C-alpha positions as CSV (number, residue, x, y, z in Angstrom):
1,M,-9.0,21.1,17.0
2,S,-12.2,20.5,18.9
3,A,-13.8,17.2,19.6
4,N,-16.5,17.9,17.0
5,Y,-13.9,18.4,14.3
6,M,-12.1,15.2,15.3
7,R,-15.4,13.3,15.3
8,S,-16.4,14.7,11.9
9,F,-12.9,13.8,10.5
10,S,-13.0,10.2,11.8
11,E,-16.5,9.7,10.5
12,G,-15.5,11.1,7.1
13,C,-12.5,8.7,6.9
14,L,-14.6,5.7,7.9
15,R,-17.7,6.6,5.9
16,P,-16.8,8.3,2.6
17,P,-19.6,10.0,0.6
18,T,-19.9,7.2,-2.0
19,V,-21.0,3.6,-1.8
20,I,-17.9,2.4,-3.6
21,G,-15.7,4.6,-1.4
22,Q,-17.2,2.9,1.7
23,F,-16.5,-0.5,0.2
24,H,-13.0,0.7,-0.7
25,T,-12.4,1.8,2.9
26,L,-13.6,-1.6,4.2
27,F,-11.5,-3.5,1.7
28,F,-8.5,-1.3,2.2
29,G,-8.7,-1.5,6.0
30,S,-9.5,-5.1,6.5
31,V,-7.7,-7.0,3.6
32,R,-4.6,-4.9,3.4
33,M,-4.2,-4.7,7.2
34,F,-4.6,-8.5,7.4
35,F,-2.0,-8.9,4.6
36,L,0.4,-6.6,6.3
37,G,-0.1,-7.5,9.9
38,V,-0.8,-11.2,9.8
39,L,0.4,-12.8,6.6
40,G,3.3,-10.4,6.0
41,F,4.7,-11.1,9.5
42,A,4.2,-14.8,9.0
43,V,5.9,-14.9,5.6
44,Y,8.7,-12.3,6.1
45,G,9.0,-12.1,9.9
46,N,12.2,-14.3,10.3
47,E,13.6,-13.9,6.8
48,A,16.8,-12.2,7.9
49,L,17.5,-15.0,10.4
50,H,17.1,-17.8,7.9
51,F,18.8,-16.0,5.0
52,S,22.1,-17.9,4.7
53,C,25.1,-17.4,2.4
54,D,28.2,-18.4,4.4
55,L,27.6,-20.3,7.7
56,D,31.1,-19.3,8.9
57,K,30.8,-15.5,8.3
58,R,27.8,-13.7,9.9
59,E,28.9,-10.4,8.3
60,V,28.6,-12.0,4.8
61,N,25.0,-13.0,5.6
62,L,24.1,-9.5,6.8
63,F,25.9,-7.9,3.8
64,C,24.1,-10.1,1.3
65,Y,20.7,-9.7,3.0
66,N,21.0,-6.0,2.9
67,Q,21.8,-6.3,-0.8
68,F,18.9,-8.7,-1.4
69,R,16.5,-6.5,0.6
70,P,17.3,-2.8,0.4
71,I,13.9,-2.3,2.2
72,T,11.9,-5.0,3.8
73,P,8.5,-5.7,2.3
74,Q,6.7,-5.0,5.6
75,V,8.2,-1.5,5.8
76,F,7.4,-0.8,2.1
77,W,3.8,-1.9,2.4
78,A,3.3,0.1,5.6
79,L,4.7,3.2,3.9
80,Q,2.4,2.5,1.0
81,L,-0.6,2.3,3.3
82,V,0.1,5.6,5.0
83,I,0.9,7.5,1.8
84,V,-2.2,6.3,-0.1
85,L,-4.4,7.3,2.8
86,V,-3.0,10.9,2.8
87,P,-5.1,12.4,0.0
88,G,-8.4,11.2,1.4
89,A,-7.3,12.3,4.9
90,F,-6.6,15.8,3.6
91,F,-10.1,16.0,2.1
92,H,-11.9,14.8,5.2
93,L,-9.8,17.1,7.4
94,Y,-10.8,20.1,5.2
95,A,-14.4,19.0,5.3
96,A,-14.3,18.7,9.1
97,C,-12.7,22.2,9.4
98,K,-15.4,23.7,7.2
99,S,-18.1,21.8,9.1
100,I,-19.4,20.1,6.0
101,K,-21.8,17.3,6.7
102,Q,-21.0,13.9,5.1
103,E,-24.2,14.0,3.0
104,D,-23.3,17.4,1.6
105,N,-19.8,16.5,0.5
106,L,-20.7,15.9,-3.1
107,Q,-23.5,18.5,-3.3
108,K,-21.2,21.5,-4.2
109,S,-19.0,21.5,-7.3
110,F,-15.8,22.6,-5.5
111,Y,-16.1,19.8,-2.9
112,T,-16.9,17.3,-5.6
113,H,-13.8,18.3,-7.6
114,F,-11.7,18.3,-4.5
115,Y,-12.8,14.8,-3.6
116,I,-12.3,13.5,-7.2
117,F,-8.8,15.0,-7.2
118,S,-8.0,13.1,-3.9
119,V,-9.2,9.9,-5.6
120,F,-7.1,10.6,-8.7
121,L,-4.1,11.3,-6.5
122,R,-4.8,8.0,-4.7
123,I,-4.7,6.2,-8.0
124,I,-1.4,7.8,-9.0
125,L,0.2,6.9,-5.6
126,E,-1.0,3.3,-6.0
127,A,0.4,3.1,-9.5
128,V,3.8,4.5,-8.3
129,A,3.9,2.1,-5.4
130,F,3.0,-0.7,-7.8
131,W,5.9,0.2,-10.1
132,L,8.3,0.5,-7.1
133,Q,7.3,-2.8,-5.8
134,I,8.1,-4.4,-9.2
135,Q,11.5,-2.7,-9.2
136,L,12.3,-3.8,-5.6
137,F,10.7,-7.3,-5.4
138,G,9.8,-8.4,-8.9
139,F,7.1,-11.0,-9.5
140,R,9.1,-14.0,-8.4
141,V,11.4,-14.9,-5.5
142,N,14.1,-17.3,-6.6
143,A,15.4,-20.0,-4.2
144,I,19.0,-18.9,-4.8
145,Y,20.3,-15.3,-4.7
146,M,23.7,-14.6,-6.2
147,C,25.4,-12.0,-3.9
148,D,28.3,-9.9,-5.0
149,V,30.5,-9.7,-1.9
150,G,33.4,-8.0,-3.7
151,A,33.0,-4.8,-1.8
152,L,33.1,-6.7,1.5
153,E,36.1,-8.9,0.8
154,K,37.9,-6.4,-1.4
155,K,37.8,-8.7,-4.4
156,F,35.3,-9.9,-7.0
157,N,33.4,-12.8,-5.5
158,I,29.9,-14.1,-6.1
159,T,28.4,-16.1,-3.2
160,P,25.1,-18.1,-3.6
161,C,22.6,-17.4,-0.8
162,M,19.6,-19.5,0.2
163,V,16.3,-17.6,0.3
164,P,13.9,-19.1,2.8
165,E,10.3,-19.9,1.8
166,H,10.8,-18.5,-1.7
167,F,7.7,-20.1,-3.1
168,E,5.5,-18.6,-0.3
169,K,7.0,-15.2,-0.9
170,T,6.2,-15.5,-4.7
171,I,2.6,-16.3,-3.9
172,F,2.4,-13.5,-1.4
173,L,3.8,-11.0,-3.9
174,I,1.2,-12.0,-6.5
175,A,-1.5,-11.6,-3.9
176,T,-0.3,-8.1,-3.0
177,Y,-0.2,-7.1,-6.6
178,T,-3.7,-8.4,-7.0
179,V,-4.9,-6.4,-4.0
180,T,-3.3,-3.2,-5.4
181,V,-5.0,-3.7,-8.7
182,I,-8.4,-4.2,-7.0
183,T,-8.0,-1.0,-5.0
184,V,-7.2,1.0,-8.1
185,V,-10.2,-0.5,-9.9
186,L,-12.3,0.5,-6.9
187,C,-10.9,4.1,-7.1
188,V,-11.8,4.3,-10.8
189,A,-15.3,2.9,-10.1
190,E,-15.7,5.5,-7.3
191,I,-15.0,8.3,-9.8
192,F,-17.5,6.7,-12.2
193,E,-20.1,6.6,-9.4
194,I,-19.6,10.3,-8.6
195,S,-19.9,11.2,-12.3
196,C,-23.2,9.2,-12.6
197,R,-24.5,11.1,-9.5
198,R,-23.6,14.4,-11.0
199,L,-25.3,13.5,-14.3
200,G,-28.4,12.3,-12.4
201,F,-28.1,8.6,-13.3
202,L,-27.9,7.7,-9.6
203,K,-29.8,9.2,-6.8
204,T,-27.9,11.1,-4.2
205,R,-28.3,9.9,-0.7
């Protein structure tokens, strides 16, 4: 792929054809990256080291932590970021390959429908990630996690485990849910903006 294609692709990703889309990109890139890279590391960075069940058995701590966290929040949110970006990236890659100028992206019906489809797909992926996050992490982190170590010790046994900074994690979870809801609202608003442009209620740039 030539340098012009790459330049067009990067410009499309950073400057979507709608005003709300541009705000979504700014919000998505700045706020979510800040949450993941800075706050996420600060809140969850040393969780595995401070997660304690049995001070005399390190294998019990590891076993229970893996049970408590099938996937770490940082990995989950990083995957969410990448997956949600895919639909828009496909559209802008297609536009770059077809040498479509940014200002012409919403001029033709096919490109408009393609872009709307990418936004709809983004909403669906956000909703699926939202549901998965609820299943994996819930809305609240308790101070004590009751771990079933029966498989490890070959007998039924429940061991209480201390979860570090549980209140901070609860606040952080609520914040991430809020950010996800805001991004979905922005996606819906972007579709509304495109519809208004097509109907002539808003002037096309």
